[in-house]
BAGU-162645 format. One record per residue (C-alpha): residue number from 1; residue in one letter; chain; x, y, z. Coordinates in steps of 0.1 Angstrom, whole numbers, plus 5000, padded with zeros to 4 digits. Example, Ala and Ser with C-alpha at 12.3 -4.5 7.8 and 13.67 -1.06 7.14 Angstrom:
(node 1; "A"; "A"; (5123; 4955; 5078))
(node 2; "S"; "A"; (5137; 4989; 5071))
***
This chain:
(node 1; "M"; "A"; (1578; 1303; 7168))
(node 2; "L"; "A"; (1581; 1269; 7149))
(node 3; "K"; "A"; (1621; 1271; 7152))
(node 4; "I"; "A"; (1620; 1279; 7189))
(node 5; "Q"; "A"; (1597; 1249; 7195))
(node 6; "F"; "A"; (1620; 1231; 7175))
(node 7; "L"; "A"; (1650; 1243; 7196))
(node 8; "W"; "A"; (1636; 1234; 7228))
(node 9; "S"; "A"; (1622; 1199; 7219))
(node 10; "K"; "A"; (1657; 1193; 7209))
(node 11; "F"; "A"; (1667; 1208; 7244))
(node 12; "T"; "A"; (1644; 1187; 7260))
(node 13; "A"; "A"; (1656; 1159; 7239))
(node 14; "S"; "A"; (1689; 1164; 7253))
(node 15; "F"; "A"; (1678; 1170; 7287))
(node 16; "L"; "A"; (1665; 1137; 7296))
(node 17; "V"; "A"; (1696; 1117; 7275))
(node 18; "V"; "A"; (1715; 1135; 7302))
(node 19; "K"; "A"; (1694; 1127; 7331))
(node 20; "D"; "A"; (1689; 1094; 7317))
(node 21; "Y"; "A"; (1728; 1087; 7317))
(node 22; "L"; "A"; (1728; 1104; 7351))
(node 23; "I"; "A"; (1706; 1082; 7369))
(node 24; "R"; "A"; (1721; 1053; 7351))
(node 25; "T"; "A"; (1759; 1062; 7366))
(node 26; "F"; "A"; (1744; 1069; 7399))
(node 27; "A"; "A"; (1730; 1039; 7400))
(node 28; "S"; "A"; (1761; 1019; 7391))
(node 29; "F"; "A"; (1783; 1039; 7418))
(node 30; "K"; "A"; (1756; 1025; 7445))
(node 31; "P"; "A"; (1774; 1004; 7473))
(node 32; "K"; "A"; (1769; 0963; 7475))
(node 33; "E"; "A"; (1754; 0947; 7505))
(node 34; "N"; "A"; (1778; 0918; 7492))
(node 35; "L"; "A"; (1809; 0918; 7474))
(node 36; "T"; "A"; (1821; 0887; 7455))
(node 37; "Q"; "A"; (1857; 0878; 7455))
(node 38; "E"; "A"; (1857; 0889; 7419))
(node 39; "D"; "A"; (1849; 0922; 7426))
(node 40; "L"; "A"; (1873; 0925; 7454))
(node 41; "E"; "A"; (1902; 0913; 7430))
(node 42; "R"; "A"; (1888; 0938; 7403))
(node 43; "S"; "A"; (1887; 0964; 7427))
(node 44; "F"; "A"; (1919; 0960; 7442))
(node 45; "K"; "A"; (1933; 0962; 7408))
(node 46; "Y"; "A"; (1918; 0999; 7401))
(node 47; "I"; "A"; (1930; 1007; 7434))
(node 48; "I"; "A"; (1962; 1000; 7426))
(node 49; "K"; "A"; (1960; 1018; 7390))
(node 50; "D"; "A"; (1947; 1055; 7407))
(node 51; "G"; "A"; (1973; 1053; 7430))
(node 52; "I"; "A"; (1999; 1050; 7399))
(node 53; "A"; "A"; (1974; 1078; 7386))
(node 54; "S"; "A"; (1973; 1098; 7417))
(node 55; "Q"; "A"; (2017; 1096; 7425))
(node 56; "A"; "A"; (2022; 1105; 7388))
(node 57; "M"; "A"; (2003; 1136; 7394))
(node 58; "A"; "A"; (2016; 1145; 7429))
(node 59; "T"; "A"; (2053; 1141; 7414))
(node 60; "L"; "A"; (2046; 1166; 7379))
(node 61; "T"; "A"; (2026; 1190; 7404))
(node 62; "G"; "A"; (2040; 1190; 7432))
(node 63; "G"; "A"; (2072; 1186; 7459))
(node 64; "I"; "A"; (2103; 1198; 7441))
(node 65; "F"; "A"; (2088; 1211; 7413))
(node 66; "L"; "A"; (2065; 1235; 7425))
(node 67; "T"; "A"; (2084; 1247; 7447))
(node 68; "A"; "A"; (2110; 1254; 7419))
(node 69; "F"; "A"; (2082; 1268; 7403))
(node 70; "A"; "A"; (2078; 1294; 7428))
(node 71; "L"; "A"; (2110; 1300; 7434))
(node 72; "R"; "A"; (2113; 1309; 7399))
(node 73; "F"; "A"; (2088; 1336; 7409))
(node 74; "E"; "A"; (2112; 1349; 7438))
(node 75; "A"; "A"; (2086; 1333; 7464))
(node 76; "S"; "A"; (2096; 1340; 7501))
(node 77; "N"; "A"; (2106; 1317; 7527))
(node 78; "T"; "A"; (2070; 1323; 7543))
(node 79; "F"; "A"; (2052; 1315; 7507))
(node 80; "I"; "A"; (2075; 1285; 7505))
(node 81; "G"; "A"; (2059; 1278; 7546))
(node 82; "I"; "A"; (2025; 1283; 7530))
(node 83; "L"; "A"; (2026; 1263; 7500))
(node 84; "A"; "A"; (2036; 1235; 7520))
(node 85; "A"; "A"; (2013; 1238; 7546))
(node 86; "L"; "A"; (1981; 1237; 7525))
(node 87; "P"; "A"; (1982; 1202; 7518))
(node 88; "A"; "A"; (1977; 1198; 7554))
(node 89; "L"; "A"; (1957; 1224; 7562))
(node 90; "A"; "A"; (1931; 1217; 7537))
(node 91; "N"; "A"; (1926; 1185; 7557))
(node 92; "L"; "A"; (1905; 1206; 7583))
(node 93; "I"; "A"; (1877; 1201; 7554))
(node 94; "Q"; "A"; (1874; 1165; 7568))
(node 95; "I"; "A"; (1857; 1168; 7599))
(node 96; "P"; "A"; (1824; 1185; 7582))
(node 97; "S"; "A"; (1831; 1159; 7554))
(node 98; "I"; "A"; (1820; 1129; 7578))
(node 99; "Y"; "A"; (1787; 1146; 7579))
(node 100; "L"; "A"; (1787; 1140; 7539))
(node 101; "V"; "A"; (1795; 1107; 7538))
(node 102; "E"; "A"; (1769; 1097; 7570))
(node 103; "W"; "A"; (1743; 1118; 7557))
(node 104; "L"; "A"; (1746; 1104; 7515))
(node 105; "R"; "A"; (1765; 1067; 7524))
(node 106; "N"; "A"; (1783; 1069; 7490))
(node 107; "R"; "A"; (1816; 1070; 7495))
(node 108; "R"; "A"; (1826; 1057; 7460))
(node 109; "L"; "A"; (1800; 1089; 7446))
(node 110; "I"; "A"; (1817; 1116; 7470))
(node 111; "C"; "A"; (1855; 1108; 7462))
(node 112; "V"; "A"; (1849; 1106; 7424))
(node 113; "V"; "A"; (1829; 1139; 7424))
(node 114; "F"; "A"; (1853; 1158; 7445))
(node 115; "S"; "A"; (1882; 1142; 7433))
(node 116; "L"; "A"; (1877; 1153; 7399))
(node 117; "L"; "A"; (1871; 1189; 7409))
(node 118; "S"; "A"; (1903; 1186; 7431))
(node 119; "R"; "A"; (1924; 1175; 7400))
(node 120; "S"; "A"; (1905; 1204; 7375))
(node 121; "M"; "A"; (1918; 1231; 7401))
(node 122; "L"; "A"; (1960; 1223; 7388))
(node 123; "L"; "A"; (1950; 1237; 7354))
(node 124; "F"; "A"; (1950; 1273; 7369))
(node 125; "I"; "A"; (1984; 1266; 7379))
(node 126; "V"; "A"; (1993; 1257; 7344))
(node 127; "F"; "A"; (1983; 1286; 7327))
(node 128; "S"; "A"; (1993; 1310; 7355))
(node 129; "P"; "A"; (2026; 1321; 7336))
(node 130; "F"; "A"; (2004; 1339; 7312))
(node 131; "L"; "A"; (1993; 1363; 7336))
(node 132; "R"; "A"; (2027; 1379; 7339))
(node 133; "Q"; "A"; (2015; 1393; 7370))
(node 134; "N"; "A"; (2002; 1379; 7401))
(node 135; "V"; "A"; (2012; 1344; 7394))
(node 136; "L"; "A"; (2021; 1334; 7430))
(node 137; "S"; "A"; (1986; 1344; 7441))
(node 138; "V"; "A"; (1973; 1324; 7418))
(node 139; "I"; "A"; (1993; 1294; 7425))
(node 140; "I"; "A"; (1983; 1297; 7460))
(node 141; "F"; "A"; (1947; 1302; 7453))
(node 142; "A"; "A"; (1946; 1272; 7434))
(node 143; "F"; "A"; (1968; 1251; 7450))
(node 144; "A"; "A"; (1943; 1258; 7484))
(node 145; "L"; "A"; (1914; 1246; 7464))
(node 146; "H"; "A"; (1929; 1219; 7449))
(node 147; "N"; "A"; (1936; 1208; 7483))
(node 148; "L"; "A"; (1907; 1215; 7497))
(node 149; "L"; "A"; (1887; 1194; 7475))
(node 150; "A"; "A"; (1911; 1166; 7480))
(node 151; "G"; "A"; (1903; 1171; 7517))
(node 152; "I"; "A"; (1870; 1154; 7513))
(node 153; "S"; "A"; (1873; 1131; 7486))
(node 154; "A"; "A"; (1900; 1118; 7514))
(node 155; "C"; "A"; (1876; 1117; 7539))
(node 156; "S"; "A"; (1856; 1094; 7521))
(node 157; "W"; "A"; (1888; 1073; 7507))
(node 158; "N"; "A"; (1900; 1062; 7541))
(node 159; "S"; "A"; (1864; 1051; 7553))
(node 160; "W"; "A"; (1860; 1032; 7520))
(node 161; "M"; "A"; (1892; 1016; 7520))
(node 162; "R"; "A"; (1891; 1006; 7558))
(node 163; "D"; "A"; (1858; 0983; 7550))
(node 164; "L"; "A"; (1873; 0970; 7515))
(node 165; "I"; "A"; (1908; 0961; 7521))
(node 166; "P"; "A"; (1905; 0927; 7547))
(node 167; "Q"; "A"; (1922; 0942; 7582))
(node 168; "K"; "A"; (1950; 0911; 7578))
(node 169; "A"; "A"; (1959; 0916; 7545))
(node 170; "M"; "A"; (1960; 0956; 7551))
(node 171; "G"; "A"; (1998; 0963; 7556))
(node 172; "A"; "A"; (2010; 0938; 7528))
(node 173; "F"; "A"; (1980; 0956; 7499))
(node 174; "F"; "A"; (1995; 0989; 7506))
(node 175; "G"; "A"; (2031; 0980; 7513))
(node 176; "R"; "A"; (2026; 0971; 7474))
(node 177; "R"; "A"; (2005; 1000; 7464))
(node 178; "L"; "A"; (2028; 1026; 7478))
(node 179; "K"; "A"; (2059; 1002; 7462))
(node 180; "L"; "A"; (2046; 1005; 7425))
(node 181; "T"; "A"; (2036; 1041; 7427))
(node 182; "F"; "A"; (2069; 1049; 7442))
(node 183; "T"; "A"; (2085; 1037; 7415))
(node 184; "V"; "A"; (2063; 1052; 7391))
(node 185; "G"; "A"; (2072; 1083; 7410))
(node 186; "I"; "A"; (2110; 1075; 7407))
(node 187; "A"; "A"; (2109; 1075; 7370))
(node 188; "L"; "A"; (2087; 1105; 7363))
(node 189; "S"; "A"; (2112; 1123; 7388))
(node 190; "F"; "A"; (2141; 1114; 7367))
(node 191; "L"; "A"; (2125; 1123; 7334))
(node 192; "A"; "A"; (2104; 1153; 7345))
(node 193; "S"; "A"; (2139; 1168; 7360))
(node 194; "W"; "A"; (2164; 1162; 7333))
(node 195; "Y"; "A"; (2132; 1178; 7309))
(node 196; "I"; "A"; (2133; 1208; 7331))
(node 197; "D"; "A"; (2170; 1209; 7328))
(node 198; "F"; "A"; (2172; 1205; 7288))
(node 199; "W"; "A"; (2145; 1233; 7288))
(node 200; "G"; "A"; (2162; 1258; 7308))
(node 201; "K"; "A"; (2196; 1256; 7291))
(node 202; "H"; "A"; (2180; 1259; 7255))
(node 203; "F"; "A"; (2144; 1276; 7258))
(node 204; "S"; "A"; (2141; 1294; 7286))
(node 205; "A"; "A"; (2158; 1329; 7279))
(node 206; "L"; "A"; (2133; 1329; 7250))
(node 207; "T"; "A"; (2094; 1354; 7255))
(node 208; "S"; "A"; (2074; 1332; 7231))
(node 209; "P"; "A"; (2039; 1318; 7246))
(node 210; "L"; "A"; (2050; 1287; 7231))
(node 211; "S"; "A"; (2089; 1286; 7248))
(node 212; "T"; "A"; (2066; 1296; 7283))
(node 213; "F"; "A"; (2044; 1267; 7282))
(node 214; "A"; "A"; (2069; 1245; 7268))
(node 215; "G"; "A"; (2085; 1243; 7304))
(node 216; "Y"; "A"; (2067; 1237; 7344))
(node 217; "P"; "A"; (2033; 1245; 7328))
(node 218; "L"; "A"; (2038; 1213; 7300))
(node 219; "L"; "A"; (2048; 1197; 7334))
(node 220; "F"; "A"; (2020; 1204; 7352))
(node 221; "L"; "A"; (1994; 1196; 7323))
(node 222; "T"; "A"; (2008; 1165; 7324))
(node 223; "G"; "A"; (2008; 1156; 7359))
(node 224; "T"; "A"; (1970; 1170; 7358))
(node 225; "I"; "A"; (1956; 1146; 7330))
(node 226; "A"; "A"; (1973; 1119; 7347))
(node 227; "G"; "A"; (1955; 1128; 7378))
(node 228; "L"; "A"; (1922; 1132; 7359))
(node 229; "W"; "A"; (1926; 1097; 7346))
(node 230; "G"; "A"; (1928; 1081; 7380))
(node 231; "T"; "A"; (1891; 1095; 7386))
(node 232; "V"; "A"; (1883; 1070; 7361))
(node 233; "F"; "A"; (1898; 1038; 7381))
(node 234; "L"; "A"; (1880; 1053; 7414))
(node 235; "A"; "A"; (1847; 1050; 7400))
(node 236; "K"; "A"; (1852; 1013; 7389))
(node 237; "T"; "A"; (1861; 1008; 7423))
(node 238; "S"; "A"; (1832; 0986; 7439))
(node 239; "E"; "A"; (1823; 0995; 7471))
(node 240; "P"; "A"; (1803; 0982; 7505))
(node 241; "L"; "A"; (1777; 0990; 7521))
(node 242; "L"; "A"; (1788; 1018; 7549))
(node 243; "K"; "A"; (1781; 1003; 7583))
(node 244; "S"; "A"; (1786; 1028; 7607))
(node 245; "E"; "A"; (1751; 1039; 7623))
(node 246; "R"; "A"; (1740; 1075; 7611))
(node 247; "I"; "A"; (1748; 1104; 7630))
(node 248; "T"; "A"; (1729; 1113; 7658))
(node 249; "L"; "A"; (1754; 1137; 7675))
(node 250; "S"; "A"; (1761; 1172; 7670))
(node 251; "F"; "A"; (1793; 1186; 7652))
(node 252; "I"; "A"; (1809; 1193; 7688))
(node 253; "D"; "A"; (1797; 1159; 7702))
(node 254; "S"; "A"; (1812; 1143; 7673))
(node 255; "L"; "A"; (1848; 1156; 7677))
(node 256; "R"; "A"; (1843; 1144; 7710))
(node 257; "Q"; "A"; (1841; 1109; 7705))
(node 258; "P"; "A"; (1877; 1102; 7699))
(node 259; "F"; "A"; (1884; 1119; 7728))
(node 260; "K"; "A"; (1867; 1094; 7749))
(node 261; "D"; "A"; (1885; 1065; 7740))
(node 262; "D"; "A"; (1917; 1064; 7763))
(node 263; "N"; "A"; (1938; 1048; 7732))
(node 264; "F"; "A"; (1927; 1063; 7705))
(node 265; "R"; "A"; (1938; 1096; 7723))
(node 266; "I"; "A"; (1970; 1087; 7730))
(node 267; "L"; "A"; (1974; 1082; 7693))
(node 268; "L"; "A"; (1959; 1117; 7683))
(node 269; "F"; "A"; (1984; 1134; 7708))
(node 270; "F"; "A"; (2012; 1111; 7692))
(node 271; "A"; "A"; (2003; 1117; 7655))
(node 272; "S"; "A"; (2001; 1153; 7662))
(node 273; "L"; "A"; (2033; 1158; 7681))
(node 274; "W"; "A"; (2050; 1139; 7651))
(node 275; "N"; "A"; (2037; 1156; 7626))
(node 276; "F"; "A"; (2045; 1186; 7638))
(node 277; "S"; "A"; (2081; 1180; 7644))
(node 278; "V"; "A"; (2085; 1166; 7611))
(node 279; "N"; "A"; (2073; 1191; 7591))
(node 280; "L"; "A"; (2091; 1218; 7607))
(node 281; "A"; "A"; (2123; 1208; 7593))
(node 282; "A"; "A"; (2115; 1187; 7563))
(node 283; "P"; "A"; (2091; 1210; 7541))
(node 284; "F"; "A"; (2123; 1230; 7538))
(node 285; "F"; "A"; (2150; 1208; 7526))
(node 286; "T"; "A"; (2146; 1213; 7490))
(node 287; "V"; "A"; (2149; 1254; 7497))
(node 288; "Y"; "A"; (2183; 1241; 7519))
(node 289; "L"; "A"; (2192; 1223; 7488))
(node 290; "L"; "A"; (2189; 1250; 7465))
(node 291; "Q"; "A"; (2198; 1279; 7478))
(node 292; "R"; "A"; (2220; 1269; 7513))
(node 293; "L"; "A"; (2241; 1243; 7496))
(node 294; "G"; "A"; (2236; 1260; 7456))
(node 295; "M"; "A"; (2226; 1227; 7439))
(node 296; "E"; "A"; (2215; 1222; 7407))
(node 297; "L"; "A"; (2177; 1208; 7405))
(node 298; "T"; "A"; (2192; 1179; 7387))
(node 299; "M"; "A"; (2212; 1168; 7417))
(node 300; "V"; "A"; (2184; 1177; 7443))
(node 301; "M"; "A"; (2162; 1154; 7423))
(node 302; "A"; "A"; (2190; 1125; 7424))
(node 303; "L"; "A"; (2189; 1127; 7459))
(node 304; "S"; "A"; (2150; 1127; 7460))
(node 305; "I"; "A"; (2152; 1093; 7436))
(node 306; "V"; "A"; (2178; 1078; 7459))
(node 307; "N"; "A"; (2150; 1086; 7485))
(node 308; "Q"; "A"; (2124; 1069; 7465))
(node 309; "I"; "A"; (2144; 1040; 7457))
(node 310; "A"; "A"; (2151; 1034; 7493))
(node 311; "S"; "A"; (2114; 1033; 7500))
(node 312; "V"; "A"; (2106; 1011; 7467))
(node 313; "L"; "A"; (2125; 0986; 7483))
(node 314; "F"; "A"; (2115; 0984; 7516))
(node 315; "F"; "A"; (2077; 0991; 7516))
(node 316; "E"; "A"; (2066; 0957; 7510))
(node 317; "L"; "A"; (2091; 0946; 7539))
(node 318; "W"; "A"; (2074; 0967; 7566))
(node 319; "G"; "A"; (2041; 0957; 7555))
(node 320; "R"; "A"; (2049; 0918; 7559))
(node 321; "I"; "A"; (2062; 0926; 7594))
(node 322; "A"; "A"; (2036; 0950; 7602))
(node 323; "D"; "A"; (2009; 0922; 7596))
(node 324; "R"; "A"; (2031; 0897; 7617))
(node 325; "W"; "A"; (2039; 0919; 7642))
(node 326; "N"; "A"; (2025; 0951; 7642))
(node 327; "N"; "A"; (2022; 0987; 7633))
(node 328; "K"; "A"; (2037; 1001; 7667))
(node 329; "S"; "A"; (2067; 0984; 7666))
(node 330; "V"; "A"; (2073; 0996; 7633))
(node 331; "L"; "A"; (2065; 1032; 7636))
(node 332; "K"; "A"; (2092; 1031; 7667))
(node 333; "V"; "A"; (2121; 1017; 7650))
(node 334; "C"; "A"; (2116; 1042; 7618))
(node 335; "G"; "A"; (2107; 1070; 7638))
(node 336; "F"; "A"; (2139; 1070; 7655))
(node 337; "L"; "A"; (2158; 1061; 7623))
(node 338; "F"; "A"; (2143; 1090; 7606))
(node 339; "L"; "A"; (2151; 1112; 7638))
(node 340; "F"; "A"; (2187; 1110; 7632))
(node 341; "C"; "A"; (2183; 1110; 7593))
(node 342; "I"; "A"; (2170; 1150; 7604))
(node 343; "L"; "A"; (2196; 1153; 7628))
(node 344; "G"; "A"; (2222; 1146; 7600))
(node 345; "W"; "A"; (2216; 1172; 7581))
(node 346; "T"; "A"; (2233; 1199; 7607))
(node 347; "F"; "A"; (2263; 1181; 7598))
(node 348; "T"; "A"; (2259; 1188; 7556))
(node 349; "T"; "A"; (2275; 1227; 7565))
(node 350; "L"; "A"; (2305; 1228; 7593))
(node 351; "P"; "A"; (2296; 1259; 7590))
(node 352; "Q"; "A"; (2298; 1257; 7549))
(node 353; "K"; "A"; (2295; 1228; 7526))
(node 354; "H"; "A"; (2327; 1206; 7528))
(node 355; "L"; "A"; (2346; 1173; 7513))
(node 356; "L"; "A"; (2319; 1151; 7529))
(node 357; "T"; "A"; (2287; 1168; 7524))
(node 358; "L"; "A"; (2271; 1149; 7490))
(node 359; "P"; "A"; (2280; 1116; 7510))
(node 360; "I"; "A"; (2264; 1126; 7542))
(node 361; "L"; "A"; (2233; 1139; 7519))
(node 362; "F"; "A"; (2235; 1106; 7501))
(node 363; "I"; "A"; (2233; 1086; 7536))
(node 364; "I"; "A"; (2205; 1107; 7549))
(node 365; "H"; "A"; (2181; 1103; 7519))
(node 366; "C"; "A"; (2187; 1063; 7517))
(node 367; "L"; "A"; (2181; 1061; 7556))
(node 368; "S"; "A"; (2153; 1084; 7556))
(node 369; "G"; "A"; (2140; 1068; 7528))
(node 370; "V"; "A"; (2139; 1034; 7545))
(node 371; "A"; "A"; (2123; 1049; 7574))
(node 372; "S"; "A"; (2098; 1066; 7559))
(node 373; "S"; "A"; (2081; 1037; 7537))
(node 374; "G"; "A"; (2075; 1025; 7570))
(node 375; "I"; "A"; (2062; 1053; 7587))
(node 376; "T"; "A"; (2038; 1061; 7563))
(node 377; "L"; "A"; (2022; 1027; 7561))
(node 378; "A"; "A"; (2023; 1019; 7603))
(node 379; "Q"; "A"; (2006; 1058; 7608))
(node 380; "N"; "A"; (1981; 1054; 7583))
(node 381; "N"; "A"; (1974; 1014; 7590))
(node 382; "I"; "A"; (1975; 1019; 7634))
(node 383; "G"; "A"; (1950; 1045; 7626))
(node 384; "M"; "A"; (1924; 1023; 7605))
(node 385; "K"; "A"; (1928; 0994; 7632))
(node 386; "L"; "A"; (1923; 1013; 7662))
(node 387; "A"; "A"; (1892; 1033; 7650))
(node 388; "P"; "A"; (1861; 1013; 7659))
(node 389; "Q"; "A"; (1844; 0997; 7630))
(node 390; "E"; "A"; (1811; 1014; 7638))
(node 391; "R"; "A"; (1826; 1048; 7643))
(node 392; "G"; "A"; (1858; 1044; 7619))
(node 393; "T"; "A"; (1847; 1074; 7595))
(node 394; "S"; "A"; (1849; 1101; 7625))
(node 395; "Y"; "A"; (1876; 1086; 7645))
(node 396; "L"; "A"; (1901; 1087; 7618))
(node 397; "A"; "A"; (1890; 1119; 7601))
(node 398; "M"; "A"; (1897; 1133; 7636))
(node 399; "M"; "A"; (1932; 1120; 7638))
(node 400; "S"; "A"; (1936; 1134; 7602))
(node 401; "L"; "A"; (1921; 1165; 7613))
(node 402; "L"; "A"; (1949; 1172; 7641))
(node 403; "S"; "A"; (1975; 1153; 7623))
(node 404; "S"; "A"; (1970; 1178; 7591))
(node 405; "F"; "A"; (1967; 1207; 7617))
(node 406; "T"; "A"; (1999; 1203; 7635))
(node 407; "A"; "A"; (2016; 1194; 7602))
(node 408; "G"; "A"; (2004; 1226; 7587))
(node 409; "V"; "A"; (2011; 1252; 7615))
(node 410; "A"; "A"; (2048; 1238; 7616))
(node 411; "P"; "A"; (2059; 1249; 7582))
(node 412; "V"; "A"; (2042; 1279; 7586))
(node 413; "I"; "A"; (2061; 1286; 7618))
(node 414; "G"; "A"; (2094; 1277; 7600))
(node 415; "G"; "A"; (2090; 1299; 7572))
(node 416; "S"; "A"; (2081; 1328; 7591))
(node 417; "F"; "A"; (2114; 1322; 7615))
(node 418; "A"; "A"; (2138; 1313; 7587))
(node 419; "D"; "A"; (2151; 1348; 7585))
(node 420; "F"; "A"; (2154; 1356; 7621))
(node 421; "F"; "A"; (2180; 1323; 7626))
(node 422; "T"; "A"; (2200; 1334; 7600))
(node 423; "S"; "A"; (2214; 1358; 7625))
(node 424; "Y"; "A"; (2224; 1334; 7650))
(node 425; "E"; "A"; (2247; 1308; 7656))
(node 426; "L"; "A"; (2261; 1277; 7678))
(node 427; "S"; "A"; (2294; 1260; 7670))
(node 428; "V"; "A"; (2319; 1243; 7687))
(node 429; "R"; "A"; (2359; 1247; 7679))
(node 430; "V"; "A"; (2389; 1226; 7685))
(node 431; "V"; "A"; (2426; 1245; 7680))
(node 432; "F"; "A"; (2455; 1228; 7686))
(node 433; "K"; "A"; (2484; 1251; 7689))
(node 434; "T"; "A"; (2522; 1244; 7685))
(node 435; "P"; "A"; (2551; 1267; 7689))
(node 436; "F"; "A"; (2552; 1267; 7647))
(node 437; "K"; "A"; (2514; 1268; 7640))
(node 438; "D"; "A"; (2478; 1264; 7650))
(node 439; "F"; "A"; (2453; 1242; 7640))
(node 440; "G"; "A"; (2414; 1247; 7644))
(node 441; "V"; "A"; (2387; 1226; 7635))
(node 442; "Q"; "A"; (2350; 1233; 7638))
(node 443; "P"; "A"; (2333; 1195; 7643))
(node 444; "F"; "A"; (2301; 1212; 7655))
(node 445; "S"; "A"; (2281; 1245; 7643))
(node 446; "I"; "A"; (2247; 1250; 7640))
(node 447; "E"; "A"; (2229; 1285; 7621))
(node 448; "G"; "A"; (2198; 1292; 7602))
(node 449; "W"; "A"; (2179; 1263; 7591))
(node 450; "D"; "A"; (2200; 1243; 7614))
(node 451; "F"; "A"; (2176; 1252; 7643))
(node 452; "F"; "A"; (2150; 1239; 7628))
(node 453; "F"; "A"; (2161; 1204; 7619))
(node 454; "L"; "A"; (2175; 1202; 7659))
(node 455; "F"; "A"; (2143; 1211; 7673))
(node 456; "A"; "A"; (2124; 1192; 7651))
(node 457; "F"; "A"; (2148; 1162; 7663))
(node 458; "I"; "A"; (2140; 1173; 7703))
(node 459; "L"; "A"; (2103; 1170; 7696))
(node 460; "G"; "A"; (2105; 1139; 7676))
(node 461; "F"; "A"; (2122; 1124; 7698))
(node 462; "F"; "A"; (2101; 1132; 7727))
(node 463; "A"; "A"; (2066; 1119; 7705))
(node 464; "I"; "A"; (2087; 1084; 7695))
(node 465; "R"; "A"; (2103; 1080; 7734))
(node 466; "K"; "A"; (2079; 1086; 7762))
(node 467; "V"; "A"; (2042; 1091; 7740))
(node 468; "L"; "A"; (2041; 1061; 7712))
(node 469; "P"; "A"; (2049; 1037; 7743))
(node 470; "K"; "A"; (2017; 1043; 7758))
(node 471; "V"; "A"; (1997; 1033; 7725))
(node 472; "K"; "A"; (1985; 0997; 7729))
(node 473; "E"; "A"; (1984; 0977; 7699))
(node 474; "E"; "A"; (1982; 0937; 7698))
(node 475; "G"; "A"; (2013; 0918; 7690))
(node 476; "E"; "A"; (2036; 0942; 7703))
(node 477; "V"; "A"; (2072; 0931; 7702))
(node 478; "S"; "A"; (2105; 0946; 7711))
(node 479; "S"; "A"; (2123; 0966; 7689))
(node 480; "R"; "A"; (2152; 0940; 7689))
(node 481; "I"; "A"; (2130; 0911; 7678))
(node 482; "L"; "A"; (2118; 0936; 7650))
(node 483; "L"; "A"; (2150; 0945; 7639))
(node 484; "Q"; "A"; (2164; 0903; 7641))
(node 485; "E"; "A"; (2134; 0900; 7620))
(node 486; "L"; "A"; (2142; 0928; 7592))
(node 487; "F"; "A"; (2178; 0914; 7596))
(node 488; "G"; "A"; (2168; 0883; 7587))
(node 489; "E"; "A"; (2148; 0895; 7556))
(node 490; "V"; "A"; (2173; 0918; 7539))
(node 491; "G"; "A"; (2198; 0892; 7547))
(node 492; "R"; "A"; (2175; 0863; 7529))
(node 493; "G"; "A"; (2174; 0890; 7501))
(node 494; "L"; "A"; (2211; 0895; 7500))
(node 495; "G"; "A"; (2216; 0859; 7499))
(node 496; "S"; "A"; (2194; 0854; 7468))
(node 497; "F"; "A"; (2202; 0887; 7448))
(node 498; "S"; "A"; (2238; 0885; 7457))
(node 499; "T"; "A"; (2267; 0864; 7444))
(node 500; "L"; "A"; (2296; 0885; 7466))
(node 501; "S"; "A"; (2303; 0857; 7495))
(node 502; "G"; "A"; (2324; 0892; 7511))
(node 503; "L"; "A"; (2291; 0908; 7514))
(node 504; "R"; "A"; (2270; 0883; 7526))
(node 505; "F"; "A"; (2297; 0878; 7554))
(node 506; "I"; "A"; (2294; 0914; 7565))
(node 507; "W"; "A"; (2253; 0914; 7566))
(node 508; "Q"; "A"; (2255; 0880; 7589))
(node 509; "W"; "A"; (2286; 0893; 7608))
(node 510; "S"; "A"; (2263; 0923; 7618))
(node 511; "T"; "A"; (2237; 0905; 7622))
(node 512; "S"; "A"; (2253; 0886; 7650))
(node 513; "I"; "A"; (2268; 0918; 7666))
(node 514; "W"; "A"; (2232; 0931; 7669))
(node 515; "K"; "A"; (2217; 0896; 7682))
(node 516; "R"; "A"; (2245; 0899; 7711))
***
């Protein structure tokens, strides 16, 4: 009896200690009515650090590595499509998350708790190979939970950042943040791809548990730890008071609110159509390279690194241009450039690999990196800018909802119809006949995945050309002025970096041609 009383007293004391710790912790999470300049500067550093940690997690646990990992277990095209759709579809949780944000009114607490839970789900993928069976089912289940919980976190994070970052400096700040995070992603992509190839050549044939864990699982574990460490930086970031009033509308009425704003309704339509068109093709680029073109993972990752380097070099530039002019103009220029990169994939096979396949892929990855950096930055910022401050959470969540739904449906459609289009082909053949010999050239050929690239181009072109111009944003300028600004910025960079007068001359000449 005395022993039971002793244990109970110890338990009670421990419970009180934990309770006091949680009270102090939650008290420290309380939003501040007024943030000092020191609070802001410290918070900006933590936001960047969390971005770096999150990028490390995303690089090592998703994208090319997760796709290649699934393909090792003979994943189908439909599976790859669902895998690509999960991050987008899981964001649908952001709509009910609005009520959690408005009810609790502590965005930092919500973001930290659900980020911690979300990133912990990746541990199931880490240990999935040891099951020997149903590995793909575990991957889908864990990845779905990971993204679902992350969607709740993202809802609070978007609203939090909108009130924390000054609007006039938003483009430059997130441009710098994206530049740093992509730089980390490039370095980790290179090291991780080298590690996977090294492991594949020396240890993949072994059957011991240690050799199994030393491959993709160890890579995923490293990324998971980095993601969990990022939540520490989120916890240290200050939060201003939520300025919006408490929600008094019903769930359906809150969904209708953004559609009553004519300008924001057009933006919602554009974002939805654009994300559908891009994700109809983009999630399958890795599959296309690995299976259709038969490339090794190292080469695929090298092209991805080229893409990321191009993005890093232009993030801050697009941020400055967006702050000086506006986000809509950046979206227009970068959108057209990205669409022509998608169309360029159809020329990588005519109908098989050819001498120019690798150079074309290199150019596509360079230009799409330049374009995607501007699109990522401008699409996020224009939503934050056009959403009214008092209802920013619901507006941004609706934009994320529709964009995520269309972006999630697109790869599922693509994966489901992938095998269907393998039996279709559209080609043009030019034949030159002579009395001695006939010469044939096939300059244009579309088959299989090429149809998705073509469909994506058509839908995206309509979104940029017909829908985006109807969105109203202050500071709009013509594409000509924006490109002149871009040429000027890059030209000044070349002037300070390059000692080759010929390179500067070519750039100045091309700029003068455009100005005419």
